[in-house]
C-alpha positions as CSV (number, residue, x, y, z in Angstrom):
1,M,-15.9,13.4,13.2
2,E,-16.7,15.7,16.0
3,N,-16.5,19.5,16.5
4,G,-12.9,20.5,17.2
5,D,-11.4,17.7,15.1
6,I,-9.0,18.7,12.4
7,V,-10.5,17.7,9.1
8,T,-9.9,17.9,5.4
9,V,-12.7,19.3,3.2
10,V,-12.6,18.7,-0.5
11,T,-14.6,21.0,-2.7
12,L,-14.7,21.6,-6.5
13,S,-12.3,24.5,-5.9
14,G,-9.7,22.7,-3.9
15,E,-8.8,21.1,-0.6
16,Y,-8.9,22.7,2.8
17,V,-7.9,21.8,6.3
18,G,-9.3,23.3,9.5
19,K,-11.1,22.6,12.8
20,L,-14.6,21.3,12.3
21,T,-17.3,23.5,13.8
22,E,-20.4,22.4,11.9
23,M,-21.4,19.8,9.4
24,D,-24.7,19.4,7.7
25,T,-24.4,16.3,5.6
26,S,-27.9,16.6,4.2
27,A,-27.1,20.0,2.8
28,G,-23.5,19.3,1.9
29,V,-22.3,22.2,4.1
30,V,-19.2,22.2,6.3
31,T,-17.8,25.0,8.5
32,I,-14.3,25.0,9.7
33,K,-12.3,27.3,12.0
34,E,-8.9,28.6,11.0
35,P,-9.2,27.2,7.4
36,R,-6.1,26.8,5.3
37,M,-6.0,25.9,1.6
38,I,-3.7,23.2,0.5
39,V,-1.2,24.3,-2.2
40,Q,1.6,22.6,-4.1
41,S,4.9,24.2,-5.1
42,P,6.3,23.6,-8.6
43,D,8.6,21.0,-7.2
44,G,5.7,19.0,-5.7
45,Q,6.0,20.0,-2.1
46,M,2.7,20.6,-0.2
47,G,2.0,23.6,2.0
48,F,-0.8,25.9,3.3
49,A,-1.9,29.1,1.7
50,R,-2.4,32.1,4.0
51,G,-6.0,32.2,3.1
52,I,-8.7,30.4,1.2
53,A,-9.0,32.6,-1.9
54,V,-6.6,34.8,-3.8
55,T,-8.6,37.9,-3.2
56,G,-9.9,36.9,0.3
57,V,-8.7,38.1,3.6
58,E,-5.5,36.6,5.0
59,N,-5.9,33.9,7.6
60,P,-9.7,34.1,8.0
61,D,-11.3,33.0,11.3
62,D,-13.7,30.5,9.7
63,C,-15.3,29.5,6.4
64,T,-18.4,27.7,5.4
65,F,-18.1,25.5,2.4
66,M,-21.1,24.6,0.3
67,S,-21.4,21.8,-2.2
68,V,-18.7,19.8,-0.4
69,V,-17.5,16.8,-2.3
70,F,-16.4,15.1,0.9
71,A,-14.9,15.7,4.4
72,T,-12.6,13.3,6.1
73,P,-10.3,13.2,9.2
74,T,-6.9,14.7,8.3
75,N,-3.9,12.4,8.4
76,D,-1.4,12.7,11.2
77,Q,1.4,14.3,9.2
78,V,-0.8,17.1,7.8
79,R,-2.5,17.5,11.2
80,S,0.8,18.2,12.8
81,A,1.9,20.6,10.1
82,Y,-1.5,22.4,10.4
83,Q,-1.2,22.7,14.1
84,E,2.3,24.2,13.7
85,A,1.1,26.6,11.0
86,T,-1.9,27.9,13.1
87,S,-0.2,27.9,16.5
88,S,0.5,31.2,18.2
89,I,3.3,29.6,20.1
90,I,6.7,30.5,18.7
91,A,9.5,28.0,19.4
92,P,12.8,29.6,20.3
93,P,15.6,28.9,17.8
94,S,17.8,26.0,18.8
95,A,21.0,26.9,20.7
96,P,24.2,26.7,18.7
97,K,26.2,23.5,19.4
98,L,29.7,23.9,20.8
99,V,32.3,21.8,19.1
100,K,35.4,20.9,21.1
């Protein structure tokens, strides 16, 4: 994994996705940019929280995790959803379709 890669960080408190900025494997410390906590809805759907802690700031710029259980590259489906969730580009709504 290299800086800038979108990674999944698993800690004792949960699972987070973000852009890798620093990893110190000997100390078990990982820093990610634009971190998002993975959450599940009651019906089992997965999504991203707007922060990393209930009382923390919304959409923090970065976060350093200590006592990381493991970090791994994020799968393609989650990577795409993360990029969409953190992108500042807003796609226009699709045009209505005309029916003849």
